N, CA, C and O of each residue as an XYZ file, in Angstrom:
720
protein
N      89.148     96.071     65.629
C      89.494     96.464     67.122
C      90.558     97.513     67.167
O      91.651     97.119     66.759
N      90.486     98.961     67.632
C      91.285     99.975     67.609
C      91.197    100.061     69.319
O      90.442     99.612     70.182
N      92.303    100.827     69.285
C      92.531    101.110     71.263
C      92.894    102.376     70.660
O      93.315    102.777     69.575
N      92.438    103.031     72.225
C      92.177    104.830     71.684
C      93.861    105.134     72.853
O      94.425    104.451     73.708
N      94.053    106.174     72.390
C      95.587    106.233     72.810
C      95.858    106.653     74.153
O      96.984    106.795     74.631
N      94.501    106.892     74.879
C      94.790    107.048     76.702
C      94.782    105.130     77.224
O      95.504    104.626     78.083
N      93.765    104.448     76.399
C      93.930    102.961     76.983
C      95.407    102.447     76.544
O      96.134    101.583     77.035
N      95.580    103.375     75.350
C      97.202    102.608     75.134
C      98.422    103.227     76.383
O      99.349    102.665     76.966
N      98.093    104.081     76.408
C      99.197    104.618     77.202
C      98.737    104.443     79.088
O      99.522    104.835     79.951
N      97.622    103.920     79.375
C      97.058    103.156     80.654
C      97.803    101.886     80.535
O      98.537    101.588     81.477
N      97.701    100.841     79.198
C      97.989     99.240     79.480
C      99.477     99.245     79.397
O     100.132     98.277     79.783
N     100.067    100.407     78.861
C     102.017    100.499     79.279
C     102.282    101.015     80.385
O     103.230    100.596     81.050
N     101.626    101.861     80.734
C     102.219    102.024     82.567
C     101.732    101.591     83.547
O     101.983    102.010     84.678
N     100.607    100.272     83.152
C     100.418     98.936     84.165
C     101.473     98.044     83.708
O     102.023     97.468     84.646
N     102.018     97.692     82.316
C     103.375     96.574     82.310
C     104.441     97.529     82.695
O     105.544     97.034     82.931
N     104.318     98.664     82.786
C     105.890     99.590     83.497
C     105.780     98.541     85.104
O     106.354     97.579     85.615
N     104.740     99.416     85.376
C     104.400     99.017     87.072
C     105.010     97.800     87.284
O     106.055     97.694     87.926
N     104.117     96.395     86.525
C     104.400     95.133     86.848
C     105.672     94.839     86.720
O     106.228     94.036     87.470
N     106.270     95.458     85.756
C     107.759     95.285     85.539
C     108.907     95.398     86.844
O     109.794     94.682     87.309
N     108.253     96.888     87.156
C     109.073     97.264     88.097
C     108.582     96.495     89.666
O     109.191     96.712     90.714
N     108.118     96.143     89.624
C     107.289     95.302     91.323
C     108.111     93.844     90.772
O     108.587     93.103     91.633
N     108.200     93.607     89.797
C     109.195     92.216     89.325
C     110.682     92.451     89.625
O     111.213     91.517     90.225
N     111.450     93.478     89.341
C     112.341     93.866     89.434
C     112.557     93.722     90.820
O     113.379     92.891     91.205
N     111.920     94.431     91.637
C     112.057     94.780     93.157
C     112.437     93.500     93.735
O     113.433     93.178     94.382
N     110.991     92.571     93.196
C     110.884     91.202     94.089
C     112.331     90.624     93.707
O     113.035     90.436     94.699
N     112.687     90.431     92.964
C     114.348     89.805     92.537
C     115.188     90.374     93.172
O     116.124     89.657     93.524
N     115.243     91.967     93.623
C     116.274     92.293     94.001
C     116.342     92.126     95.710
O     117.325     92.045     96.447
N     114.791     92.108     96.038
C     114.752     91.329     97.847
C     115.068     90.353     97.687
O     115.818     90.102     98.630
N     114.991     89.356     96.934
C     114.886     87.728     96.998
C     116.484     87.715     96.984
O     116.997     86.894     97.744
N     117.436     88.602     96.138
C     118.539     88.556     96.350
C     119.201     89.080     97.755
O     120.039     88.369     98.310
N     118.874     90.137     98.229
C     119.375     91.052     99.221
C     118.579     89.801    100.280
O     119.280     89.566    101.265
N     117.640     89.217    100.249
C     117.138     88.597    101.489
C     118.236     87.392    101.764
O     118.771     87.185    102.854
N     118.400     86.849    100.887
C     119.480     85.829    100.961
C     120.847     86.194    102.135
O     121.314     85.663    103.142
N     121.122     87.436    101.292
C     122.488     88.336    102.152
C     122.156     88.017    103.357
O     122.642     87.119    104.045
N     121.008     89.029    103.722
C     120.935     89.233    104.861
C     120.457     87.836    105.804
O     120.365     87.803    107.031
N     120.226     86.866    104.971
C     120.160     85.537    105.800
C     121.153     84.903    106.379
O     121.315     84.452    107.513
N     121.892     84.945    105.280
C     123.405     84.741    105.425
C     124.347     85.288    106.810
O     125.110     84.645    107.531
N     123.998     86.552    106.842
C     124.387     87.810    107.501
C     124.356     87.302    108.670
O     125.298     87.255    109.461
N     122.586     86.649    108.925
C     122.440     86.714    110.295
C     122.750     85.489    110.685
O     123.001     85.521    111.890
N     122.859     84.382    110.230
C     123.233     83.383    110.409
C     124.688     83.392    110.888
O     124.971     82.828    111.945
N     125.781     84.114    110.028
C     127.413     84.355    110.554
C     127.149     85.517    111.883
O     128.076     85.674    112.677
N     125.882     86.288    112.067
C     125.710     87.122    113.545
C     125.663     86.248    114.776
O     126.320     86.333    115.814
N     124.644     85.307    114.381
C     124.093     84.362    115.389
C     125.983     83.936    115.928
O     126.603     84.392    116.889
N     126.533     82.744    114.676
C     127.848     82.243    115.073
C     128.553     82.950    115.656
O     128.752     82.728    116.850
N     129.112     83.944    115.063
C     130.277     85.184    116.091
C     128.923     85.661    117.370
O     129.626     86.063    118.297
N     127.672     85.782    117.771
C     127.508     86.264    119.211
C     127.893     84.902    119.742
O     128.411     85.120    120.837
N     127.892     83.782    119.533
C     127.527     82.785    120.541
C     128.786     82.395    121.082
O     129.021     81.720    122.085
N     129.838     83.118    119.965
C     131.445     82.663    120.110
C     131.496     83.634    121.360
O     132.088     83.283    122.381
N     130.700     85.185    121.237
C     131.287     86.347    122.088
C     130.325     85.501    123.541
O     130.671     85.969    124.625
N     129.430     84.586    123.622
C     128.873     84.337    124.628
C     129.872     83.098    125.773
O     130.358     83.341    126.878
N     129.900     81.847    125.014
C     130.906     80.977    124.271
C     132.305     80.975    125.315
O     132.642     80.315    126.298
N     132.842     81.977    124.604
C     134.269     81.993    125.022
C     134.897     83.422    124.621
O     135.580     83.567    123.607
N     134.613     84.399    125.467
C     134.729     85.815    125.508
C     136.332     86.304    124.846
O     136.558     87.167    123.998
N     136.895     85.786    125.268
C     138.880     85.808    124.699
C     138.493     85.641    123.821
O     138.149     86.646    123.198
N     138.307     84.444    123.246
C     138.595     84.112    121.512
C     137.852     84.169    120.626
O     137.964     83.781    119.463
N     136.857     84.780    121.273
C     135.649     85.562    119.997
C     136.196     86.545    118.745
O     135.508     86.835    117.766
N     137.494     86.971    118.965
C     137.960     88.309    117.765
C     138.200     87.635    116.855
O     137.841     87.890    115.706
N     139.062     86.328    117.314
C     139.116     85.584    115.834
C     138.300     84.471    115.082
O     138.360     84.029    113.935
N     137.252     84.094    116.536
C     136.357     83.678    115.292
C     135.396     84.889    114.680
O     134.743     84.357    113.782
N     135.005     86.400    114.793
C     134.794     86.999    114.486
C     135.626     87.366    113.120
O     134.944     87.691    112.148
N     137.134     87.335    112.969
C     137.756     87.610    112.286
C     137.566     86.739    110.554
O     137.741     87.018    109.368
N     137.099     85.557    111.410
C     136.991     84.494    110.353
C     135.548     84.515    109.328
O     135.197     84.209    108.188
N     134.987     85.125    110.645
C     133.480     84.504    110.119
C     133.117     85.922    109.061
O     132.225     85.832    108.217
N     133.771     86.957    109.205
C     133.893     88.656    108.777
C     134.385     87.994    107.166
O     133.643     87.869    106.191
N     135.796     87.647    107.252
C     136.011     86.828    105.833
C     135.334     86.559    105.148
O     135.211     87.214    104.113
N     134.507     85.365    105.434
C     133.784     84.625    104.720
C     132.509     85.180    104.531
O     131.560     84.615    103.986
N     132.522     85.984    104.868
C     130.639     86.690    104.694
C     131.148     87.479    103.595
O     130.654     87.440    102.468
N     132.210     88.251    103.948
C     132.506     89.340    103.018
C     132.877     88.788    101.324
O     132.619     89.420    100.300
N     133.606     87.315    101.426
C     133.516     87.151    100.322
C     132.677     86.365     99.782
O     132.768     85.937     98.632
N     131.348     85.987    100.975
C     130.287     85.200    100.195
C     128.910     86.182     99.543
O     127.881     86.059     98.877
N     129.770     87.250    100.300
C     128.358     88.264    100.010
C     128.778     88.984     98.387
O     128.096     89.565     97.543
N     130.108     88.643     98.459
C     131.068     89.575     97.019
C     130.446     88.653     96.324
O     129.511     89.193     95.732
N     130.510     87.336     96.062
C     130.173     85.839     95.168
C     128.414     86.586     94.785
O     128.078     87.012     93.680
N     127.683     86.565     95.833
C     126.097     86.543     95.593
C     126.099     88.033     95.051
O     125.125     88.211     94.319
N     126.644     88.800     95.144
C     126.183     90.263     94.428
C     127.293     90.292     93.008
O     127.105     91.173     92.168
N     127.902     89.756     92.903
C     128.248     89.248     91.749
C     128.198     88.636     90.424
O     128.472     88.908     89.255
N     127.581     87.399     91.351
C     126.690     86.458     90.659
C     125.536     86.891     89.918
O     125.129     86.105     89.062
N     124.815     88.176     90.097
C     123.676     88.648     89.468
C     123.475     90.018     89.732
O     122.479     90.573     90.196
N     124.551     90.487     89.378
C     124.576     92.008     89.408
C     124.754     92.560     87.783
O     125.350     91.842     86.981
N     124.272     93.698     87.425
C     124.647     94.717     86.630
C     126.347     95.320     86.545
O     126.802     96.093     87.388
N     126.670     95.106     86.063
C     128.240     95.630     85.397
C     128.463     96.686     86.533
O     129.530     96.590     87.139
N     127.427     97.876     86.973
C     127.844     99.029     87.406
C     127.821     98.896     88.675
O     128.459     99.636     89.425
N     126.923     97.730     89.153
C     126.379     97.576     90.407
C     127.606     97.432     91.565
O     127.762     98.050     92.618
N     128.383     96.400     90.961
C     129.555     95.551     91.566
C     130.622     96.478     92.415
O     130.933     96.569     93.603
N     130.970     97.037     91.342
C     132.340     98.207     92.105
C     131.762     99.247     93.275
O     132.242     99.565     94.363
N     130.946     99.510     92.828
C     130.041    100.293     93.833
C     129.794    100.162     94.765
O     130.082    100.949     95.667
N     128.932     98.730     94.944
C     129.224     97.968     96.194
C     130.705     97.453     96.921
O     130.901     97.277     98.123
N     131.506     97.304     95.986
C     132.748     96.782     96.706
C     133.169     97.757     97.561
O     133.453     97.585     98.746
N     133.234     99.513     96.521
C     133.452    100.533     97.465
C     132.936    101.399     99.089
O     133.343    102.080    100.030
N     131.327    100.489     98.273
C     131.333    101.095     99.776
C     131.357    100.217    100.903
O     131.472    100.714    102.023
N     131.272     99.084    100.772
C     131.847     97.889    101.355
C     133.012     98.212    102.088
O     133.125     98.074    103.306
N     134.086     98.751    101.129
C     135.312     99.213    102.110
C     135.078    100.757    102.947
O     135.391    101.324    103.994
N     134.586    100.892    102.150
C     134.403    102.415    103.162
C     133.709    102.181    103.881
O     133.559    103.262    104.450
N     132.797    101.171    104.571
C     132.351    100.991    105.768
C     132.827    100.218    106.745
O     132.587    100.205    107.952
N     133.576     99.534    106.030
C     134.578     98.845    106.799
C     136.231     99.504    107.285
O     137.133     98.880    107.843
N     136.223    100.501    106.984
C     137.027    101.543    107.060
C     136.934    102.365    107.772
O     137.836    102.611    108.572
N     135.905    102.999    107.718
C     134.874    103.493    108.640
C     135.037    103.486    110.059
O     135.287    104.331    110.918
N     134.769    102.000    110.017
C     134.801    101.113    111.372
C     135.780    100.723    112.072
O     135.588    100.546    113.275
N     137.150    100.474    111.470
C     138.271    100.074    111.682
C     138.987    101.048    112.151
O     139.843    100.819    113.006
N     138.711    102.571    111.571
C     139.115    103.647    112.353
C     138.811    104.271    113.463
O     139.532    105.022    114.120
N     137.398    103.850    113.720
C     136.167    104.251    115.174
C     136.647    103.141    116.115
O     137.109    103.424    117.220
N     136.547    101.976    115.713
C     137.153    101.187    117.035
C     138.353    100.672    117.058
O     138.880     99.938    117.894
N     138.782    101.151    115.984
C     140.591    100.518    116.304
C     141.531    101.498    117.001
O     142.327    101.307    117.920
N     141.203    102.666    116.273
C     142.498    103.574    116.140
C     141.694    104.959    117.178
O     142.381    105.460    118.069
N     140.980    105.209    117.065
C     140.203    106.200    118.272
C     139.629    106.002    119.104
O     139.880    106.407    120.239
N     138.487    105.170    118.703
C     137.201    104.622    119.750
C     137.331    104.244    121.020
O     136.733    104.612    122.031
N     139.000    102.718    120.690
C     139.383    102.421    122.686
C     137.724    101.495    122.747
O     137.391    101.578    123.929
N     136.975    100.950    122.221
C     135.997    100.441    122.662
C     136.079     99.236    123.553
O     137.071     98.514    123.452
N     135.319     99.006    124.246
C     135.151     97.132    124.869
C     134.653     96.372    123.661
O     134.383     96.612    122.484
N     134.659     94.827    124.912
C     133.999     94.201    123.484
C     132.345     94.334    123.830
O     131.749     93.668    122.982
N     131.741     94.732    124.431
C     130.085     94.758    124.672
C     130.182     96.140    123.605
O     129.514     96.134    122.571
N     130.969     97.181    123.915
C     130.538     98.483    122.877
C     130.834     98.160    121.574
O     130.102     98.661    120.721
N     131.880     97.325    121.153
C     132.469     96.812    119.884
C     131.384     96.054    119.252
O     131.149     96.361    118.083
N     130.617     95.053    119.825
C     129.739     94.083    119.421
C     128.036     95.103    119.282
O     127.038     94.716    118.675
N     128.134     95.960    119.778
C     127.027     96.993    119.574
C     127.225     97.968    118.401
O     126.392     98.551    117.707
N     128.297     97.975    118.387
C     129.097     99.395    117.274
C     129.382     99.240    115.475
O     129.427    100.067    114.564
N     129.557     97.556    115.551
C     129.605     96.743    114.364
C     128.424     96.394    113.830
O     128.076     96.589    112.666
N     127.731     95.811    114.793
C     125.902     95.631    114.336
C     124.931     96.910    114.454
O     123.728     96.675    114.338
N     125.341     98.261    114.676
C     124.593     99.002    114.543
C     125.318     99.707    113.195
O     124.501    100.251    112.452
N     126.310     99.760    112.891
C     127.281    100.783    111.681
C     126.607     99.868    110.403
O     126.031    100.414    109.462
N     126.743     98.656    110.501
C     125.928     98.278    108.872
C     124.629     98.000    109.064
O     124.101     97.752    107.980
N     123.759     97.920    110.114
C     122.293     97.849    110.301
C     121.653     99.542    109.536
O     120.516     99.776    109.127
N     122.991    100.579    109.565
C     123.155    101.903    109.551
C     122.935    102.175    107.629
O     122.372    102.968    106.874
N     123.688    101.091    107.563
C     123.768    100.689    105.586
C     122.449    100.346    105.503
O     121.762    101.042    104.756
N     121.839     99.296    106.182
C     120.698     99.037    105.157
C     119.726    100.103    105.750
O     118.745    100.159    105.008
N     119.651    100.671    106.435
C     118.373    101.886    106.520
C     118.981    102.885    105.560
O     118.156    103.449    104.842
N     120.285    103.233    105.391
C     120.195    103.865    104.104
C     120.055    103.248    102.435
O     119.819    103.790    101.355
N     120.274    102.139    102.776
C     119.554    101.547    101.547
C     118.370    101.267    101.087
O     117.967    100.795    100.024
N     117.670    101.771    102.429
C     116.199    101.703    102.523
C     116.064    102.951    101.122
O     115.332    102.696    100.165
N     116.792    104.141    101.187
C     116.563    105.272    100.423
C     116.304    105.057     99.082
O     115.297    105.446     98.492
N     117.481    104.260     98.476
C     117.278    103.868     97.208
C     116.416    102.559     96.943
O     115.587    102.721     96.048
N     116.432    100.964     97.677
C     116.318     99.897     97.593
C     114.709     99.777     97.517
O     114.126     99.077     96.689
N     113.951    100.725     98.705
C     112.790    100.188     98.896
C     112.529    100.361    100.744
O     113.407    100.119    101.572
N     111.394    100.738    101.007
C     111.467    101.070    102.539
C     111.549     99.982    103.505
O     111.529    100.183    104.720
N     111.656     98.637    102.879
C     112.158     97.373    104.228
C     113.330     97.661    104.403
O     113.413     98.068    105.562
N     114.458     97.693    103.840
C     115.723     97.940    104.017
C     115.612     98.905    105.310
O     115.976     98.538    106.427
N     114.913    100.541    104.957
C     115.139    101.027    106.024
C     114.599    100.451    107.631
O     115.227    100.283    108.677
N     113.364    100.278    107.325
C     112.863     99.521    108.428
C     113.417     98.862    108.910
O     113.400     99.208    110.092
N     114.374     97.444    108.715
C     114.905     96.175    108.712
C     116.020     96.996    109.823
O     116.027     96.815    111.040
N     116.853     97.844    109.130
C     117.981     98.419    109.780
C     117.942     99.094    111.042
O     118.806     98.932    111.905
N     116.679    100.056    111.193
C     116.008    101.137    112.068
C     115.453    100.104    113.271
O     115.436    100.424    114.459
N     115.145     99.217    112.916
C     114.283     98.563    113.719
C     115.299     97.403    114.741
O     115.248     97.145    115.943
N     116.141     96.919    113.696
C     117.335     96.325    114.502
C     117.893     96.939    115.084
O     117.907     96.449    116.213
N     118.564     98.010    115.043
C     119.418     98.910    115.399
C     119.009     99.905    116.980
O     119.728    100.447    117.819
N     117.242     99.759    116.790
C     116.541    100.059    118.265
C     116.892     98.794    119.367
O     117.318     98.814    120.522
N     116.485     97.630    118.396
C     116.567     96.220    119.609
C     118.001     96.410    120.095
O     118.177     96.331    121.311
N     119.189     96.682    119.201
C     120.625     96.571    119.739
C     120.702     97.599    120.946
O     120.999     97.273    122.095
N     120.332     99.146    120.443
C     120.372     99.832    122.066
C     118.951     99.543    123.005
O     118.652    100.450    123.782
N     118.352     98.722    122.983
C     117.880     98.831    124.422
C     118.718     97.589    124.731
O     119.594     97.860    125.552
N     118.727     96.287    124.327
C     119.259     95.488    124.921
C     120.706     95.826    125.106
O     121.338     94.872    125.559
N     121.558     97.121    124.846
C     122.779     97.769    125.244
C     122.738     98.367    126.432
O     123.708     98.385    127.190
N     121.903     98.766    126.625
C     121.283     99.657    128.061
C     120.506     98.745    128.808
O     120.635     98.842    130.029
N     119.726     97.876    128.380
C     119.243     97.314    129.163
C     118.954     95.900    129.447
O     117.837     95.567    129.844
N     119.764     95.175    129.290
C     120.269     93.360    128.851
C     121.127     93.254    130.137
O     120.858     92.232    130.768
N     121.846     93.834    130.558
C     123.214     93.731    131.523
C     124.167     92.635    130.805
O     124.637     92.696    129.668
N     124.313     91.701    131.695
C     124.991     90.766    131.571
C     125.040     89.903    130.546
O     125.929     89.226    130.030
N     123.014     90.198    130.216
C     122.421     89.094    128.997
C     122.563     89.410    127.779
O     121.848     88.988    126.871
N     123.805     90.434    127.616
C     123.830     91.337    126.301
C     123.974     90.453    125.131
O     123.252     90.615    124.147
N     125.214     89.165    125.205
C     126.265     88.551    124.205
C     124.738     87.785    124.138
O     124.210     88.116    123.077
N     123.869     86.883    124.910
C     122.952     86.484    124.546
C     121.600     87.514    123.474
O     121.066     87.136    122.431
N     121.469     88.303    123.916
C     120.090     89.305    123.387
C     121.140     89.482    122.331
O     120.363     89.564    121.379
N     121.926     89.561    121.974
C     122.606     90.071    120.448
C     122.416     88.885    119.483
O     122.219     89.064    118.281
N     122.494     87.432    120.162
C     122.022     86.359    119.366
C     120.807     86.247    118.567
O     120.532     85.839    117.439
N     120.011     86.889    119.810
C     118.497     86.562    119.071
C     118.061     87.873    118.363
O     117.630     87.764    117.215
N     118.142     89.327    119.040
C     117.729     90.307    118.664
C     118.586     90.678    117.388
O     117.984     91.296    116.511
N     120.182     90.316    117.136
C     120.694     90.795    116.234
C     120.919     89.557    114.943
O     120.746     89.778    113.744
N     121.284     88.426    115.464
C     121.561     86.941    114.546
C     120.084     86.866    114.073
O     119.827     86.922    112.871
N     119.158     86.745    114.966
C     117.825     86.158    114.942
C     117.291     86.916    113.902
O     117.029     86.512    112.769
N     117.101     88.363    114.483
C     116.444     89.152    113.807
C     116.829     89.232    112.137
O     116.067     88.877    111.237
N     118.374     89.855    111.936
C     118.173     89.424    110.472
C     117.878     88.262    109.697
O     117.614     88.382    108.501
N     117.901     86.981    110.348
C     117.423     85.910    109.482
C     115.745     86.015    109.444
O     115.172     85.843    108.368
N     115.147     86.244    110.405
C     113.497     86.826    110.431
C     113.628     87.829    109.356
O     112.864     87.378    108.504
N     114.170     88.996    108.844
C     113.995     90.196    108.266
C     114.461     89.693    106.513
O     114.256     90.327    105.478
N     115.020     88.577    106.660
C     115.135     87.800    105.704
C     114.321     87.252    104.998
O     113.808     87.353    103.884
N     114.294     86.305    106.368
C     112.802     85.209    105.373
C     111.663     86.188    105.190
O     110.825     85.894    104.337
N     111.532     87.194    105.799
C     110.287     88.286    105.325
C     110.415     89.151    103.940
O     109.493     89.790    103.431
N     111.666     89.046    103.468
C     111.707     89.663    102.429
C     111.581     88.763    101.122
O     111.059     89.111    100.062
N     112.254     87.349    101.460
C     112.038     86.292    100.977
C     110.385     86.421    100.195
O     110.148     86.148     99.018
N     109.433     86.887    101.177
C     107.877     86.226    100.987
C     107.717     88.116    100.067
O     106.538     88.243     99.734
N     108.408     89.174     99.734
C     108.140     90.351     99.067
C     107.857     90.388     98.033
O     107.630     91.471     97.494
């Protein structure tokens, strides 16, 4: 039994396609875990905004520190050696950009701060979609649209809107990604 050159090429292409899908699935599972974790963190922070608006800034700082540390742990645990330094730098750039605009230049109020920080990191997800798969872009842009809609039309219910649209949306997107 012999295999023709074209058949062998087609078989190798099929194997390469399966390998690529498995790699993407493994990446999506790890990203889903991070997305779900940040969704839960966002729900907790948004609940703090709702229940104790004056002290929620400190709650957010604690949640962010925990979230960043947990994210680095999860990325480092399964990342190739070249990914971790780039990921750390990207995270630092996003936080730095956000701090400059929200604290130095912007003078944002609590409502604007909630919308800004949420959409800033969802923009990062949308950009990740250019490299890691369209699901990231769809999630980032879709949740950003929900946040903007809530910002414009939810009135005093915006903190509650953020609990469901931002945090809950991230959890749901993460659960969907685990299935991919």
